[in-house]
C-alpha positions in Angstrom: 0.0 0.0 0.0 2.9 2.4 0.8 4.3 1.7 -2.6 1.0 2.4 -4.2 0.6 5.7 -2.3 4.2 6.7 -3.2 3.6 6.2 -6.9 -0.1 7.2 -7.0 0.6 10.3 -9.0 2.5 8.4 -11.6 -0.2 5.7 -11.8 -2.9 8.3 -12.3 -0.9 10.0 -14.9 -0.3 6.8 -16.7 -4.0 5.9 -16.7 -4.9 9.3 -18.1 -2.4 8.9 -20.9 -3.8 5.5 -21.7 -7.3 6.9 -21.6 -6.4 9.8 -23.9 -4.9 7.4 -26.5 -8.0 5.2 -26.3 -10.3 8.1 -26.7 -8.7 9.3 -30.0 -9.0 5.8 -31.6 -12.5 6.7 -32.8 -12.9 9.9 -34.9 -16.7 9.6 -34.5 -16.3 9.6 -30.7 -14.0 12.6 -30.8 -16.3 14.5 -33.2 -19.5 14.0 -31.1 -18.2 14.1 -27.6 -15.3 16.4 -27.8 -15.3 18.7 -30.9 -19.1 19.3 -30.8 -19.2 19.0 -27.0 -16.5 20.0 -24.6 -14.3 21.9 -27.1 -17.2 23.8 -28.5 -18.1 25.1 -25.0 -14.6 25.8 -23.7 -13.5 27.6 -26.9 -16.4 30.0 -26.7 -15.7 30.6 -23.0 -12.0 31.4 -23.7 -13.0 33.9 -26.5 -15.6 35.5 -24.2 -13.2 35.9 -21.3 -10.0 36.8 -23.1 -11.2 37.9 -26.6 -11.9 41.5 -25.6 -8.3 42.1 -24.4 -6.2 44.0 -27.0 -3.2 41.9 -26.4 -2.5 38.1 -26.2 -2.6 36.6 -22.8 -1.3 33.4 -24.3 1.8 35.1 -25.6 2.5 36.6 -22.2 2.0 33.2 -20.5 4.5 31.6 -23.0 7.2 34.2 -22.2 6.5 33.8 -18.4 6.7 30.0 -18.5 9.9 30.1 -20.6 11.6 32.4 -18.1 10.6 30.2 -15.2 12.0 27.1 -16.9 15.3 29.0 -17.6 15.6 30.2 -14.0 14.9 26.7 -12.6 17.4 25.2 -15.0 20.1 27.7 -13.8 19.3 26.9 -10.2 20.2 23.3 -10.7 23.8 24.2 -11.3 24.1 26.7 -8.5 25.8 24.9 -5.6 25.4 26.0 -2.1 28.8 24.4 -1.2 31.7 22.9 -3.2 30.9 19.5 -1.7 27.2 19.5 -2.8 26.8 17.1 -5.8 24.8 18.3 -8.8 23.5 14.9 -9.9 20.7 14.4 -7.2 19.3 17.8 -8.0 19.6 17.2 -11.7 17.8 13.8 -11.3 14.9 15.3 -9.4 14.7 18.2 -11.9 14.6 15.8 -14.9 11.8 13.7 -13.2 9.8 16.8 -12.4 10.4 18.0 -16.0 9.1 14.7 -17.4 6.0 14.9 -15.3 5.5 18.5 -16.3 5.8 17.6 -20.0 3.2 14.8 -19.6 0.7 17.0 -17.8 1.2 19.7 -20.4 0.5 17.2 -23.1 -2.7 16.0 -21.4 -3.9 19.6 -20.9 -3.1 20.3 -24.5 -5.1 17.4 -25.6 -8.2 18.3 -23.5 -8.1 21.9 -24.5 -7.4 21.4 -28.2 -5.3 18.5 -29.3 -8.2 15.9 -29.6 -9.4 17.9 -32.6 -6.5 16.5 -34.6 -8.3 13.1 -34.4 -11.8 14.3 -35.3 -13.6 13.4 -38.6 -12.1 15.2 -41.6 -13.9 17.8 -43.6 -14.7 15.3 -46.3 -17.1 13.5 -43.9 -18.6 16.7 -42.6 -19.3 18.2 -46.0 -20.2 14.9 -47.5 -17.5 15.2 -50.2 -16.7 12.4 -52.5 -13.4 10.6 -52.0 -11.8 11.1 -55.4 -8.2 12.0 -56.4 -8.1 14.7 -59.1 -6.5 13.9 -62.5 -4.0 16.3 -64.1 -6.7 17.6 -66.4 -9.0 18.2 -63.4 -6.2 19.9 -61.5 -5.7 22.1 -64.5 -9.3 23.1 -64.6 -9.3 23.9 -60.8 -6.1 25.9 -61.1 -7.5 27.8 -64.1 -10.7 28.6 -62.1 -8.6 29.9 -59.1 -6.4 31.9 -61.5 -9.4 33.6 -62.9 -10.8 34.4 -59.4 -7.4 35.8 -58.4 -7.2 38.1 -61.3 -10.8 39.2 -61.0 -10.5 40.2 -57.3 -7.0 41.7 -57.6 -8.3 45.0 -58.8 -10.8 45.2 -56.0 -8.4 44.5 -53.1 -8.1 47.6 -50.9 -6.2 46.5 -47.8 -3.1 48.7 -47.4 -2.1 47.8 -43.8 -3.4 45.5 -41.1 -6.3 46.8 -39.1 -7.4 44.2 -36.6 -10.9 45.7 -36.0 -11.7 46.0 -39.7 -10.3 42.6 -40.5 -12.2 41.0 -37.7 -15.4 42.6 -39.0 -14.7 41.2 -42.5 -13.9 37.7 -41.3 -16.9 37.6 -38.9 -19.3 38.6 -41.8 -17.8 35.9 -44.0 -18.3 33.2 -41.3 -21.8 34.5 -40.5 -22.8 34.2 -44.1 -21.3 30.7 -44.4 -23.1 29.6 -41.2 -26.4 30.3 -42.9 -25.6 27.3 -45.2 -23.4 25.4 -42.7 -24.8 25.9 -39.2 -21.9 24.1 -37.6 -19.6 26.9 -38.7 -21.3 29.5 -36.6 -18.6 31.8 -35.1 -19.6 33.3 -31.7 -17.5 35.8 -29.6 -15.2 36.6 -32.6 -11.7 37.5 -31.7 -8.2 37.3 -33.1 -5.1 39.3 -32.2 -1.8 40.5 -33.6 1.1 38.5 -32.2 3.2 40.1 -29.5 6.4 38.6 -30.8 6.6 41.1 -33.7 9.5 40.7 -36.1 10.6 37.5 -34.3 7.7 35.9 -36.1 9.2 36.7 -39.4 12.4 35.0 -38.5 10.5 32.0 -37.1 8.5 31.8 -40.4 4.9 31.7 -39.2 2.0 33.6 -40.5 -0.3 32.9 -37.5 -0.9 30.4 -34.8 -3.6 29.2 -32.4 -2.8 29.1 -28.6 -4.5 26.0 -27.3 -4.1 27.0 -23.7 -5.9 30.4 -24.0 -8.1 29.9 -27.1 -6.6 32.9 -28.7 -5.8 33.1 -32.5 -2.7 35.2 -33.3 -1.8 36.7 -36.7 1.7 37.9 -37.6 0.9 41.4 -38.7 4.4 41.8 -40.1 3.5 39.6 -43.0 3.1 41.1 -46.5 -0.3 42.7 -46.2 -2.0 40.7 -49.0 -1.5 37.5 -47.0 -3.2 38.7 -43.9 -7.0 38.3 -44.8 -6.7 34.6 -45.6 -4.3 34.0 -42.7 -6.9 35.5 -40.4 -9.6 33.3 -41.9 -7.4 30.3 -41.5 -6.7 31.0 -37.8 -10.5 31.5 -37.1 -11.0 28.0 -38.6 -8.6 26.7 -36.0 -10.7 28.4 -33.3 -13.7 26.5 -34.6 -11.9 23.2 -34.0 -10.3 22.5 -37.4 -6.9 21.5 -36.1 -5.4 19.9 -39.3 -3.8 22.5 -41.5 -5.5 21.3 -44.7 -8.9 21.4 -43.0 -8.3 25.0 -41.7 -7.1 26.0 -45.2 -10.3 24.6 -46.7 -12.6 26.3 -44.2 -10.7 29.6 -44.6 -11.2 29.5 -48.3 -14.8 28.5 -48.0 -15.3 31.6 -45.8 -13.9 33.8 -48.6 -16.4 32.3 -51.0 -19.2 33.5 -48.8 -17.6 36.9 -48.3 -18.3 40.2 -50.0 -14.8 41.6 -49.4 -12.5 41.6 -52.4 -9.3 41.6 -50.3 -10.3 38.4 -48.6 -11.4 36.8 -51.8 -8.2 37.8 -53.6 -6.0 36.6 -50.7 -7.7 33.2 -50.5 -7.9 32.7 -54.2 -4.2 33.5 -54.7 -3.2 31.2 -51.9 -5.3 28.3 -53.2 -4.1 28.9 -56.8 -0.5 28.5 -55.6 -1.3 25.2 -53.9 -3.2 23.9 -56.8 -0.7 25.0 -59.4 2.1 23.4 -57.4 0.1 20.1 -57.4 -0.4 20.4 -61.2 3.3 21.0 -61.7 4.0 17.4 -60.5 2.0 16.2 -63.6 2.5 18.9 -66.2 5.2 21.5 -65.5 4.6 23.3 -68.8 0.9 23.8 -68.1 1.7 24.9 -64.6 4.2 27.5 -65.7 1.8 28.8 -68.4 -0.9 29.4 -65.7 1.6 31.0 -63.3 2.7 33.4 -66.1 -1.0 34.3 -66.6 -1.3 35.9 -63.2 -2.1 39.6 -63.4 0.4 42.3 -62.7 -1.0 42.9 -59.2 -0.6 39.3 -58.1 2.8 39.0 -59.7 3.9 42.2 -57.8 2.6 40.8 -54.5 4.4 37.5 -55.0 7.6 39.4 -55.8 7.2 41.3 -52.5 6.6 37.9 -50.7 9.7 36.4 -52.3 11.8 39.3 -51.0 10.2 38.9 -47.6 11.2 35.2 -47.5 14.7 35.9 -48.6 15.1 38.6 -46.0 14.1 36.5 -43.0 15.0 33.0 -44.0 17.8 31.5 -41.9 18.6 29.1 -39.1 15.7 30.2 -36.8 13.2 29.6 -39.6 14.8 26.2 -40.5 14.7 25.1 -36.8 11.0 26.3 -36.5 10.1 24.4 -39.6 11.7 21.2 -38.5 10.2 21.5 -35.0 6.7 22.2 -36.4 7.1 19.3 -38.9 7.7 16.9 -36.0 4.7 18.5 -34.1 2.5 17.7 -37.1 3.8 14.2 -37.3 3.0 13.6 -33.6 -0.5 15.0 -34.1 -2.0 12.8 -36.8 -0.6 14.7 -39.8 2.1 12.3 -41.2 2.6 14.6 -44.3 4.2 17.2 -42.0 4.4 20.6 -43.6 3.0 19.1 -46.8 -0.3 18.7 -44.9 -1.1 22.4 -45.8 -1.2 21.5 -49.5 -3.7 18.7 -49.0 -6.3 21.4 -49.2 -6.2 20.9 -53.0 -7.8 17.5 -52.4 -10.7 19.0 -50.5 -11.0 21.9 -52.9 -11.3 19.6 -55.9 -13.9 17.3 -54.3 -15.9 20.3 -53.0 -16.1 21.9 -56.5 -16.6 18.4 -58.1 -19.6 17.9 -55.8 -21.0 21.3 -56.5 -20.7 20.7 -60.2 -22.6 17.4 -59.9 -25.3 19.1 -57.8 -25.7 21.8 -60.6 -26.0 19.1 -63.3 -28.6 17.3 -61.2 -30.7 20.5 -60.7 -30.3 21.2 -64.4 -31.6 17.7 -65.3 -34.6 18.1 -62.9 -35.5 21.5 -64.5 -35.3 19.9 -67.9 -37.7 17.0 -66.9 -40.1 19.6 -65.5 -40.5 21.4 -68.8 
């Protein structure tokens, strides 16, 4: 009994880890009990409690925790006397650190991480499970190219304005929720990251803080990227953890928006993903489409290329490798390539819409 009491915390921790791994074995269970249940409630509470603050409490908490870890690490090697050995202190610190990591992992899963194991958007939107051919990729890329050039002239965003952008994104999601009620976005809120230019060196456009429910946008990005980045981060707030799913929902929001800047930002991003996928099959056709981009889009991409070259370096490379491993550990084996899987969902969405249109046309024809 003494042994059980001594190791009770470790036993409980182990059982919780086993329970968490059992829970995610069923996407249907995660979808119904967690995403549509617990997470739907807690995420709204977080936005209600912290969303009104003009700064990110999650960013502040990250800095505070990192400083505590550094200070505790330094204390390990500070001897009170020359005879005092370091190893016992280091051993205790490593054990506490391991327990801290496991508890952090569990809290992360409960507050957000289980969403990585929910049903994918294909199930939710009743999309067919079909891989696009090179010709179909060409058609989709051509459509997105046309949309990009159409909305390029209407884009008006010159600099990031959080309040205006939040209004645009909220309107888009409200409009989308009329057709898809499960995408209703209450207590809207996203914030500019407090890490400023450091975000450029780390190579991120935005991120979701699972411990505070806050969505952050790197407002130092080239301005044409910010509308879609904001829509993408809101999709994370709604429980779409996988990057391809968040990309798809962000693009779908732009389809239901009346704002040309958001439509342009989303269409250009999706064109680049789709054209890159086409390039694997037909590099000549891919280059021809890319060269057909209008002058505004080509100028914006030139700005983006300069931005990448300016900030690319060891910090960006480390962050990319770290996040790749994070994605691997969270049910996204494609790593950073998981972002581009949105092409698969885009194709099946438009393929389904095309089939529905043909069906309605046939029904009207029968009625005449």
